[in-house]
VEXTITI-935663 format. One line per 10 residues: number of its first residue (from 1); for each residue y, z, x of N, C-alpha, C. Coordinates in steps of 0.1 Angstrom, whole numbers. Layout:
REM residues N
NUM	Y/Z/X/Y/Z/X/Y/Z/X; ...
***
This chain:
REM residues 179
1	-31/9/-98/-27/8/-84/-12/11/-83; -4/6/-92/11/9/-92/13/24/-90; 5/32/-97/6/47/-96/4/51/-81; -5/45/-75/-8/48/-61/4/44/-52; 10/33/-54/21/28/-46/33/37/-49; 35/41/-61/46/50/-65/44/64/-59; 32/69/-59/29/82/-53/31/81/-38; 28/70/-32/30/69/-17/45/69/-14; 53/62/-22/67/61/-20/74/74/-22; 70/81/-33/76/94/-36/72/104/-25
11	60/104/-20/55/113/-9/63/110/3; 65/97/7/72/94/19/87/98/18; 93/96/6/107/100/4/108/116/5; 99/123/-1/100/138/0/98/142/14; 88/136/21/85/139/35/97/137/44; 104/125/42/115/122/50/127/131/48; 129/135/35/140/144/32/137/158/38; 124/162/40/122/174/46/123/174/61; 124/162/67/126/160/81/140/162/85; 149/161/76/163/165/78/172/154/85
21	170/142/82/179/131/87/193/133/81; 203/133/89/216/136/84/227/126/89; 226/120/100/236/111/105/233/97/102; 242/87/105/240/73/101/228/67/108; 225/70/120/213/64/127/205/75/133; 193/78/128/185/89/133/170/85/131; 162/93/138/148/92/137/142/105/138; 131/108/131/124/120/132/109/117/130; 101/126/136/86/124/133/80/138/135; 68/139/129/60/151/129/46/148/129
31	38/154/137/23/153/137/17/167/137; 7/169/129/0/181/129/-15/179/127; -23/186/134/-38/185/133/-43/199/134; -53/203/124/-58/216/124/-72/216/118; -80/226/121/-93/227/115/-91/230/100; -101/226/91/-100/229/77/-112/237/73; -112/242/61/-122/251/55/-136/244/54; -136/230/54/-148/223/52/-156/221/65; -150/226/76/-156/224/89/-152/212/96; -142/205/91/-137/193/97/-123/195/102
41	-115/184/103/-101/185/107/-92/178/97; -81/183/95/-70/177/87/-59/174/96; -55/161/96/-43/157/105/-33/149/96; -21/152/99/-10/145/91/1/140/101; 7/130/97/18/124/105/29/119/96; 41/120/101/53/115/93/63/110/102; 69/99/98/80/92/106/91/88/96; 103/91/100/115/87/92/125/81/102; 130/69/99/140/63/107/151/58/97; 163/59/102/175/54/94/184/47/103
51	188/35/100/197/28/108/212/29/103; 221/26/112/235/27/108/239/17/97; 231/6/96/234/-4/86/229/0/72; 222/11/71/217/15/58/202/13/57; 196/6/66/182/4/66/174/17/69; 163/18/63/155/31/65/140/28/64; 132/35/71/117/34/70/112/49/69; 103/51/60/96/64/58/81/61/58; 74/68/66/59/66/66/52/80/67; 41/81/60/33/93/61/19/90/60
61	10/97/67/-4/95/66/-11/108/68; -23/109/63/-32/121/65/-46/116/66; -54/124/74/-68/121/76/-75/135/74; -86/135/67/-93/147/65/-108/144/66; -115/152/75/-129/151/76/-135/164/72; -149/164/69/-155/176/64/-166/182/74; -167/176/85/-178/181/94/-192/176/91; -193/169/80/-206/164/76/-207/149/77; -197/143/82/-197/128/84/-189/121/73; -182/128/65/-173/122/54/-159/123/58
71	-151/113/55/-137/113/59/-129/106/48; -116/110/47/-107/104/38/-94/102/45; -88/90/44/-75/87/50/-66/82/39; -53/87/39/-43/82/29/-31/79/37; -23/69/32/-10/66/39/-1/60/28; 12/62/31/22/56/23/35/53/31; 42/44/26/55/40/33/65/35/23; 77/36/27/88/31/19/98/25/29; 104/13/26/113/6/35/125/2/26; 137/3/32/149/-2/26/156/-10/36
81	159/-23/33/165/-32/43/180/-30/42; 188/-35/52/202/-35/52/209/-43/41; 201/-52/35/206/-60/24/202/-55/10; 196/-43/10/192/-37/-2/178/-39/-7; 171/-48/0/157/-51/-4/148/-38/-2; 138/-36/-10/130/-24/-9/115/-28/-9; 107/-19/-3/93/-21/-4/86/-8/-3; 75/-6/-10/66/6/-8/52/1/-8; 44/9/-1/30/7/0/22/20/0; 10/20/-4/1/32/-3/-13/27/-2
91	-21/35/4/-35/32/6/-44/44/7; -56/43/4/-66/54/5/-79/48/9; -85/54/19/-99/49/24/-108/61/25; -120/60/21/-130/70/23/-142/64/30; -149/72/38/-161/69/45/-171/81/42; -183/78/38/-193/88/35/-203/88/46; -210/99/47/-220/101/58/-232/91/56; -234/86/44/-245/77/41/-241/63/45; -229/60/50/-225/47/54/-217/40/44; -216/45/32/-208/38/22/-193/41/25
101	-184/32/20/-170/33/22/-163/27/10; -150/31/8/-142/26/-2/-127/25/3; -120/15/-2/-106/14/2/-98/9/-11; -87/15/-13/-78/11/-24/-64/10/-18; -56/0/-21/-42/-1/-16/-34/-10/-25; -21/-8/-23/-12/-16/-31/2/-16/-25; 10/-26/-28/24/-26/-24/33/-32/-34; 46/-29/-34/56/-35/-43/68/-38/-34; 74/-49/-35/86/-53/-28/95/-60/-37; 108/-57/-35/118/-64/-43/131/-66/-35
111	136/-78/-37/149/-82/-30/156/-92/-38; 167/-98/-32/175/-107/-40/168/-119/-45; 158/-124/-38/151/-136/-42/139/-134/-52; 136/-121/-54/125/-119/-63/117/-106/-60; 105/-105/-66/97/-94/-64/83/-98/-61; 75/-89/-55/61/-91/-52/54/-78/-53; 42/-79/-59/33/-67/-60/19/-71/-58; 11/-62/-52/-3/-65/-49/-11/-52/-50; -23/-53/-55/-32/-41/-55/-46/-46/-53; -54/-38/-47/-68/-42/-45/-76/-31/-41
121	-89/-34/-40/-99/-24/-36/-111/-31/-30; -118/-23/-22/-130/-28/-16/-140/-17/-14; -153/-20/-16/-163/-10/-14/-175/-15/-6; -181/-6/2/-193/-10/9/-203/1/5; -215/-4/0/-225/5/-4/-233/10/8; -241/21/6/-249/26/17/-259/15/22; -262/6/13/-272/-5/16/-265/-17/23; -252/-16/25/-244/-27/32/-238/-37/23; -241/-36/10/-235/-46/0/-219/-43/0; -212/-54/-2/-197/-53/-2/-192/-60/-15
131	-182/-53/-21/-174/-59/-32/-159/-57/-28; -151/-67/-32/-137/-66/-29/-129/-74/-40; -118/-69/-44/-109/-76/-53/-94/-73/-50; -86/-83/-52/-71/-81/-50/-64/-90/-60; -53/-85/-66/-45/-93/-74/-30/-92/-69; -24/-103/-67/-11/-104/-61/-2/-112/-71; 10/-107/-74/19/-114/-83/33/-114/-77; 40/-126/-78/53/-127/-74/62/-133/-85; 75/-129/-85/84/-134/-95/97/-138/-89; 102/-150/-92/114/-155/-86/126/-149/-94
141	136/-144/-87/148/-140/-93/156/-151/-99; 156/-163/-92/163/-174/-96/159/-180/-110; 145/-181/-111/140/-188/-123/133/-179/-133; 129/-167/-128/121/-159/-137/106/-163/-137; 103/-174/-131/89/-179/-130/81/-169/-122; 68/-168/-125/59/-160/-117/46/-166/-114; 39/-161/-104/26/-166/-100/17/-154/-98; 5/-155/-103/-5/-144/-101/-18/-150/-95; -22/-144/-84/-35/-148/-78/-44/-136/-78; -57/-139/-82/-67/-129/-82/-78/-134/-73
151	-82/-126/-64/-93/-129/-55/-104/-119/-55; -117/-123/-54/-127/-113/-54/-139/-118/-45; -146/-108/-40/-158/-111/-32/-169/-101/-35; -181/-106/-35/-193/-97/-35/-204/-103/-27; -212/-95/-21/-222/-99/-12/-231/-109/-19; -235/-107/-32/-244/-116/-39/-238/-129/-44; -225/-128/-47/-218/-140/-54/-209/-148/-45; -204/-142/-34/-195/-149/-26/-180/-147/-31; -172/-156/-27/-157/-155/-29/-153/-163/-41; -144/-157/-49/-137/-165/-60/-122/-163/-59
161	-115/-172/-64/-100/-171/-63/-95/-179/-75; -85/-174/-82/-78/-181/-93/-63/-178/-92; -55/-188/-95/-41/-186/-96/-35/-192/-109; -26/-184/-115/-20/-188/-127/-5/-187/-125; 3/-196/-132/17/-195/-131/23/-194/-145; 35/-188/-146/41/-185/-159/56/-187/-158; 62/-192/-169/77/-193/-169/83/-179/-173; 96/-178/-174/103/-166/-176/99/-160/-190; 95/-168/-199/91/-162/-212/76/-158/-213; 69/-161/-202/55/-157/-202/45/-169/-205
171	51/-180/-208/42/-192/-212/36/-198/-199; 24/-202/-200/16/-208/-189/23/-221/-185; 25/-223/-171/30/-235/-166/22/-240/-154; 23/-253/-150/16/-258/-138/22/-251/-126; 13/-247/-117/17/-241/-105/23/-251/-95; 34/-248/-88/40/-257/-79/31/-260/-67; 32/-272/-61/24/-275/-49/29/-267/-37; 21/-266/-27/25/-259/-15/34/-268/-7; 44/-262/-1/54/-270/7/47/-274/20
***
């Protein structure tokens, strides 16, 4: 999933650079929709904003249908805050004519207080069965300690969740209580 987040961030960056932002505070956007060779439609959208303080947002998305009831949507974004914090996200969803669907997404964020990353996926079968999983990890810049939570769901088994905590050397530690 990190590859998906990186690909989304790179795509958004390249897209924004092609929009031609040049001054300290600007915004640009572009939307295109056209028929495709599969008998469906392909639509794309891009937005780039840059603030005078150095903050910037880049987003891109695309949707493609095939005229047979199948569709794919992808999106990506990259954000930089005025304090230097950064975040990227990317996602992909598909829907098939038989009613099945799938989604995969992830994000990575980093700032002065630490970092956070998450990735997950979900599927719905043509029969209506659902499975889902997501793993989220955060690391403190101050201590180096980290916490990882894994959640999953399936129609037959229900929901599960587990959380593990580690010190800066990777050794298992007790997780702190919630404030």
